[in-house]
C-alpha positions in Angstrom: -90.2 -45.7 -51.7 -89.9 -45.2 -55.4 -87.8 -42.2 -56.3 -89.4 -41.8 -59.7 -93.1 -42.9 -59.5 -94.8 -43.8 -62.6 -97.7 -42.1 -64.4 -101.0 -41.9 -62.5 -99.5 -43.0 -59.2 -100.3 -39.6 -57.7 -103.8 -38.1 -57.9 -104.1 -34.7 -59.6 -105.2 -32.9 -56.4 -102.5 -34.5 -54.2 -100.5 -31.3 -53.9 -103.6 -29.5 -52.5 -103.1 -31.2 -49.2 -106.1 -31.0 -46.9 -107.7 -28.5 -49.3 -108.4 -31.3 -51.7 -111.4 -32.2 -49.6 -113.1 -29.0 -50.9 -113.4 -30.7 -54.2 -116.2 -32.8 -52.7 -118.1 -29.9 -51.2 -120.2 -29.0 -54.3 -121.2 -32.6 -54.8 -122.0 -33.2 -51.1 -124.1 -30.0 -51.0 -125.9 -31.0 -54.2 -126.7 -34.4 -52.8 -128.1 -32.9 -49.6 -130.2 -30.5 -51.6 -131.7 -33.3 -53.7 -132.5 -35.3 -50.6 -134.1 -32.3 -48.8 -136.2 -31.3 -51.8 -137.4 -34.8 -52.8 -141.1 -35.1 -52.3 -141.0 -38.9 -52.0 -138.3 -41.3 -50.9 -138.4 -43.0 -54.3 -137.3 -39.8 -56.1 -133.9 -39.8 -54.4 -131.0 -41.5 -56.1 -129.8 -43.8 -53.3 -126.6 -44.8 -55.2 -125.7 -41.1 -55.7 -126.2 -40.3 -52.1 -124.4 -43.4 -50.8 -121.0 -42.6 -52.4 -120.0 -40.0 -49.7 -121.0 -42.2 -46.7 -119.0 -45.1 -48.3 -116.0 -42.8 -48.6 -116.2 -42.0 -44.9 -116.6 -45.7 -44.1 -113.5 -46.4 -46.1 -111.5 -43.8 -44.1 -112.9 -45.3 -40.8 -111.9 -48.8 -42.0 -108.4 -47.7 -42.8 -108.0 -46.0 -39.5 -109.2 -49.0 -37.5 -106.5 -51.2 -39.2 -103.8 -48.6 -38.7 -104.7 -48.3 -35.0 -104.7 -52.0 -34.5 -101.3 -52.4 -36.2 -99.8 -49.6 -34.2 -101.1 -51.0 -30.9 -99.4 -54.3 -31.8 -96.2 -52.5 -32.7 -96.2 -50.4 -29.5 -96.2 -53.6 -27.4 -92.7 -54.4 -28.6 -92.3 -54.8 -32.3 -92.7 -58.6 -32.2 -94.2 -58.7 -35.7 -91.7 -56.5 -37.4 -89.6 -58.4 -39.9 -86.9 -55.8 -40.5 -85.4 -54.6 -37.2 -84.9 -51.0 -38.2 -85.7 -47.8 -36.3 -87.8 -45.0 -37.9 -86.2 -41.6 -38.0 -88.1 -38.3 -38.0 -88.0 -37.9 -41.7 -89.6 -41.4 -42.1 -92.4 -40.4 -39.7 -93.1 -37.3 -41.7 -93.0 -39.1 -45.0 -95.1 -42.1 -44.4 -98.1 -43.2 -42.2 -97.1 -46.9 -42.0 -94.1 -49.2 -41.7 -95.4 -51.7 -40.1 -94.9 -54.1 -44.8 -91.3 -53.3 -43.7 -89.6 -55.9 -45.9 -90.8 -54.0 -48.9 -88.5 -51.2 -47.9 -85.4 -53.4 -48.4 -86.8 -55.6 -51.2 -88.6 -53.0 -53.3 -90.3 -55.5 -55.7 -91.9 -57.6 -53.0 -94.6 -57.4 -50.3 -96.5 -54.4 -51.7 -99.7 -55.1 -49.7 -100.0 -53.5 -46.3 -103.0 -55.4 -44.9 -103.9 -57.9 -47.6 -100.9 -60.2 -48.4 -103.4 -62.3 -50.4 -102.8 -60.1 -53.4 -99.0 -60.6 -53.1 -99.7 -64.3 -53.3 -101.9 -63.9 -56.4 -99.4 -61.7 -58.3 -96.3 -63.7 -57.1 -94.8 -60.7 -55.3 -94.5 -62.3 -51.8 -90.9 -62.4 -50.7 -89.7 -66.0 -50.3 -87.9 -65.3 -47.0 -90.9 -63.6 -45.2 -91.8 -66.7 -43.1 -88.2 -67.4 -42.2 -87.5 -63.8 -41.2 -90.7 -63.6 -39.2 -89.8 -66.7 -37.1 -86.2 -65.4 -36.5 -87.5 -62.0 -35.5 -89.9 -63.6 -33.0 -86.9 -65.3 -31.3 -84.9 -62.1 -31.2 -87.8 -60.1 -29.7 -88.2 -62.7 -26.9 -84.6 -62.2 -26.0 -84.8 -58.3 -26.0 -85.1 -56.8 -22.6 -87.0 -53.7 -21.7 -84.8 -51.1 -20.1 -87.0 -48.0 -19.4 -90.7 -47.4 -19.1 -92.2 -43.9 -19.1 -95.7 -43.7 -17.8 -97.9 -40.8 -19.0 -101.7 -40.3 -19.3 -104.2 -38.6 -21.5 -104.6 -34.9 -21.0 -107.7 -33.3 -22.6 -110.3 -35.3 -24.5 -108.6 -34.5 -27.8 -105.1 -35.7 -26.8 -105.9 -39.3 -27.7 -105.3 -38.4 -31.3 -101.7 -37.5 -30.5 -100.9 -41.0 -29.3 -99.3 -43.4 -31.7 -102.5 -45.5 -32.2 -104.3 -42.3 -33.1 -103.9 -40.1 -36.2 -100.2 -39.9 -37.3 -100.8 -36.5 -38.9 -101.6 -35.2 -35.4 -99.0 -37.3 -33.4 -96.0 -36.3 -35.5 -96.7 -32.5 -35.5 -96.9 -31.7 -31.8 -99.9 -30.8 -29.7 -100.0 -27.1 -30.5 -99.2 -27.5 -34.2 -102.2 -29.6 -35.1 -105.1 -28.9 -37.4 -107.5 -27.6 -34.8 -110.4 -27.3 -37.3 -110.2 -31.1 -37.9 -109.9 -31.8 -34.2 -113.0 -29.6 -33.5 -115.0 -31.6 -36.0 -114.0 -34.8 -34.2 -115.1 -33.4 -30.8 -118.2 -35.6 -30.4 -116.1 -38.7 -31.2 -113.5 -37.5 -28.7 -116.0 -37.3 -25.9 -117.4 -40.7 -26.7 -113.9 -42.2 -26.6 -113.2 -40.5 -23.3 -116.3 -42.0 -21.7 -115.6 -45.5 -23.1 -111.9 -45.3 -22.0 -112.9 -44.3 -18.5 -115.7 -46.9 -18.2 -114.0 -50.0 -19.7 -110.2 -49.5 -19.6 -108.7 -51.3 -16.5 -105.0 -51.4 -17.3 -102.2 -49.1 -18.8 -101.5 -49.6 -22.5 -98.3 -49.2 -24.5 -98.4 -46.4 -27.0 -94.8 -46.2 -28.3 -91.5 -48.1 -28.5 -88.2 -46.4 -29.1 -84.5 -47.2 -28.9 -81.4 -45.0 -28.3 -78.0 -45.9 -29.6 -79.4 -49.2 -30.7 -78.9 -50.4 -27.1 -81.4 -48.8 -24.7 -85.0 -50.1 -25.3 -87.7 -47.8 -24.0 -91.5 -47.9 -24.1 -94.1 -45.2 -23.3 -97.2 -46.5 -21.5 -100.4 -44.5 -20.8 -102.9 -44.6 -18.0 -106.4 -44.6 -19.4 -107.4 -41.5 -17.5 -107.6 -37.8 -18.5 -106.2 -34.8 -16.6 -109.5 -33.9 -15.0 -109.6 -37.3 -13.4 -106.5 -36.4 -11.3 -108.4 -33.5 -9.7 -111.2 -35.8 -8.5 -110.5 -37.3 -5.1 -112.7 -40.3 -5.8 -110.5 -41.3 -8.6 -107.3 -41.3 -6.6 -107.5 -45.0 -5.6 -108.3 -46.2 -9.1 -105.4 -44.1 -10.6 -102.9 -45.4 -7.9 -104.0 -48.9 -8.6 -103.4 -48.4 -12.3 -99.9 -46.9 -11.7 -99.1 -49.7 -9.2 -100.1 -52.3 -11.8 -97.9 -50.6 -14.4 -94.9 -50.6 -12.1 -95.4 -54.3 -11.2 -95.7 -55.2 -14.9 -92.5 -53.2 -15.8 -90.6 -54.9 -13.0 -91.8 -58.3 -14.1 -90.5 -57.6 -17.6 -87.1 -56.7 -16.4 -87.2 -52.9 -16.8 -84.5 -51.1 -14.8 -86.1 -47.6 -14.6 -89.7 -46.5 -14.4 -90.4 -42.9 -15.0 -93.6 -41.2 -13.8 -94.8 -38.5 -16.2 -97.2 -35.6 -15.9 -99.7 -35.9 -13.1 -98.7 -39.4 -12.2 -96.0 -37.9 -9.9 -97.9 -35.3 -8.0 -97.6 -35.3 -4.2 -101.3 -35.2 -3.4 -101.7 -38.5 -5.4 -98.8 -40.7 -4.3 -96.4 -38.5 -2.3 -94.0 -38.1 -5.3 -93.7 -41.9 -5.9 -93.1 -42.7 -2.1 -96.3 -44.6 -1.9 -95.2 -47.3 -4.4 -91.8 -47.7 -2.9 -93.4 -48.4 0.5 -96.0 -50.7 -0.8 -93.6 -52.8 -2.9 -90.2 -52.6 -1.0 -88.8 -55.6 -2.9 -89.0 -53.9 -6.3 -85.9 -54.2 -8.5 -86.9 -51.3 -10.7 -86.0 -47.7 -9.9 -88.9 -45.3 -9.8 -88.1 -41.7 -10.9 -90.1 -38.6 -11.7 -87.7 -36.4 -13.6 -88.2 -33.5 -11.2 -84.4 -32.9 -10.6 -83.8 -32.7 -14.3 -86.7 -30.3 -14.8 -85.4 -28.1 -12.0 -82.0 -27.9 -13.7 -83.6 -27.0 -17.0 -85.7 -24.2 -15.4 -82.9 -22.7 -13.3 -80.6 -22.7 -16.4 -83.4 -20.8 -18.3 -82.7 -17.8 -16.0 -80.1 -15.8 -17.9 -76.7 -15.2 -16.2 -76.6 -11.7 -14.6 -80.2 -11.9 -13.4 -80.3 -10.6 -9.8 -84.0 -11.1 -8.9 -86.9 -13.4 -9.9 -90.5 -13.8 -8.7 -91.8 -17.2 -7.7 -95.6 -17.6 -8.3 -98.1 -20.4 -8.5 -98.3 -23.6 -6.5 -95.2 -24.6 -4.6 -94.3 -28.2 -5.8 -91.2 -30.3 -5.7 -89.7 -28.7 -8.9 -90.5 -25.1 -7.7 -88.7 -25.8 -4.4 -85.6 -27.2 -6.2 -85.5 -24.2 -8.6 -85.8 -21.7 -5.7 -82.9 -23.4 -3.9 -80.8 -23.5 -7.0 -81.3 -19.8 -7.7 -80.7 -18.8 -4.1 -77.5 -20.7 -4.2 -76.5 -18.6 -7.2 -77.2 -15.5 -5.1 -80.3 -14.6 -7.1 -83.0 -13.0 -5.0 -86.1 -15.1 -5.1 -89.3 -13.1 -4.2 -92.3 -15.2 -3.2 -95.6 -13.3 -3.5 -97.6 -15.9 -1.5 -97.0 -15.7 2.2 -97.9 -19.4 2.9 -95.5 -20.5 0.1 -92.8 -18.3 1.5 -93.0 -19.8 5.0 -93.2 -23.3 3.7 -90.1 -22.8 1.5 -88.2 -20.9 4.2 -88.5 -23.8 6.6 -86.7 -26.3 4.3 -84.0 -24.0 3.0 -80.5 -23.9 4.5 -79.7 -20.7 6.3 -76.9 -19.6 4.0 -79.4 -19.7 1.1 -82.4 -18.3 3.0 -81.0 -14.8 3.0 -81.8 -14.7 -0.7 -85.4 -15.8 -0.2 -87.8 -12.8 0.2 -91.5 -12.3 0.7 -93.0 -9.3 -1.0 -96.0 -8.2 -3.0 -93.7 -6.0 -5.1 -93.7 -7.5 -8.7 -91.0 -5.3 -10.2 -88.8 -8.2 -11.3 -89.0 -9.0 -15.1 -88.4 -12.8 -14.7 -91.1 -15.0 -13.2 -90.9 -18.6 -12.3 -94.4 -19.9 -12.4 -96.0 -23.2 -11.3 -99.4 -24.7 -11.6 -102.4 -22.7 -10.3 -101.2 -19.3 -11.5 -104.2 -17.0 -11.5 -104.9 -14.6 -14.4 -105.0 -11.8 -11.9 -101.4 -12.6 -10.8 -100.2 -12.4 -14.4 -101.7 -9.0 -14.8 -99.4 -7.8 -12.0 -96.3 -8.5 -14.1 -94.4 -5.7 -15.8 -94.4 -5.2 -19.6 -91.7 -7.4 -21.2 -91.7 -10.0 -18.3 -90.4 -13.4 -19.1 -92.6 -16.2 -17.7 -90.7 -19.4 -17.2 -93.0 -22.4 -16.4 -91.8 -25.0 -13.9 -95.1 -26.8 -14.3 -96.3 -29.9 -16.2 -98.7 -27.8 -18.3 -98.2 -24.4 -19.8 -100.0 -21.4 -18.3 -102.7 -19.4 -20.2 -100.9 -16.8 -22.3 -103.1 -13.8 -21.5 -100.3 -11.2 -21.7 -99.5 -10.1 -25.3 -96.7 -7.8 -24.1 -94.8 -10.6 -22.2 -92.7 -13.5 -23.2 -93.7 -17.1 -22.4 -91.2 -19.9 -22.4 -92.1 -23.5 -23.0 -92.5 -26.0 -20.1 -89.2 -27.8 -19.2 -88.0 -29.7 -22.2 -84.8 -30.8 -23.9 -83.8 -31.7 -27.5 -83.7 -35.4 -28.0 -80.6 -36.9 -29.6 -80.6 -38.0 -33.2 -79.8 -41.5 -32.2 -83.2 -41.9 -30.5 -85.3 -43.7 -33.1 -89.0 -44.6 -33.4 -90.2 -41.3 -31.7 -93.6 -41.0 -33.4 -95.6 -38.8 -31.1 -95.3 -35.6 -29.2 -96.4 -35.4 -25.6 -98.5 -32.6 -24.3 -97.3 -29.3 -25.9 -93.9 -30.4 -27.1 -93.0 -28.8 -30.4 -91.0 -30.7 -33.0 -88.4 -28.6 -34.7 -87.0 -29.7 -38.0 -83.2 -29.5 -37.8 
């Protein structure tokens, strides 16, 4: 990027950010008024009214090409000339990478999608073809080490994937421009229906590397969260997951991570289904539940003597309860069925710290999926809610503290992270 751009390289309203679109409002309103008050079709100025639709068409055209290029890049960077990872600052600063030679040879390869103009003005780098061929050979030799399989959450989450809008993907799910997302709601529902009807295989959404050695890809199941609560969709989802596991194993990946609802017990028995169906798999299937349990249990401050366990009792909640009981922290379960289920699988020396009571006096709550609003109302003022679930609870108590779902800071050596999953917040450090 130029450190000292020339005159007229930045529009006068560039610093207004998204407010610059308000400049168009008077003109658009005037055009609509002229069209509404015209007595005959011939009285309207078609050219005047066509400018704004053509501007929208230009934005759509640009986004289509960006999405196509990012989908290609997510499959493994086989068309990238310069093998260089993108850091967080690069993601924030630019929307594309993907004329990468221009970033090392600043006087060549200016065009992003139309290299025809580089040929006309003699700015095409002479080594482009040679580098392209060499990078194709290198990409064929690169192995895939880890695959993380996630899925779409609500109908607006598709914009947070890498092929979507980078201004949403780079900011985190709960830091986005919700006014813009609300405007796009009709398109979101249309995409959701088309995805459900015609998508028959997982797709790659991101490629990253850590320490320049460990190559990872994020794949997504073309299904939304509500599909996982429909029993008739279980077979289709399991088939999609099985297809993804088989493909990752074929490509030589060593670890396959099940993310979000792809790991729930009611769907596949916490990955056991796939291990039984394909016993000859070379790839290791994990779900991250042990790591999540450690994060949640470490979120309970030292010196805490009692916590309340509420919500559905899943694999993570069980592991957290056992870890806290081992630390001699009293774990009070307010659901009788959950208490008996947990008590049966807990060692006797730990079970003495597991209690059943409807008393909600403790000021630390470990909460899972399915927590009712009425249960939150039972908590004392100043209670700390620590989720052990995939998705955050509804924050209905203004007088309580809600921690984030289990998450960790990623190392600075992890490159090409260009989207935030679910409600992850990106902190600038």
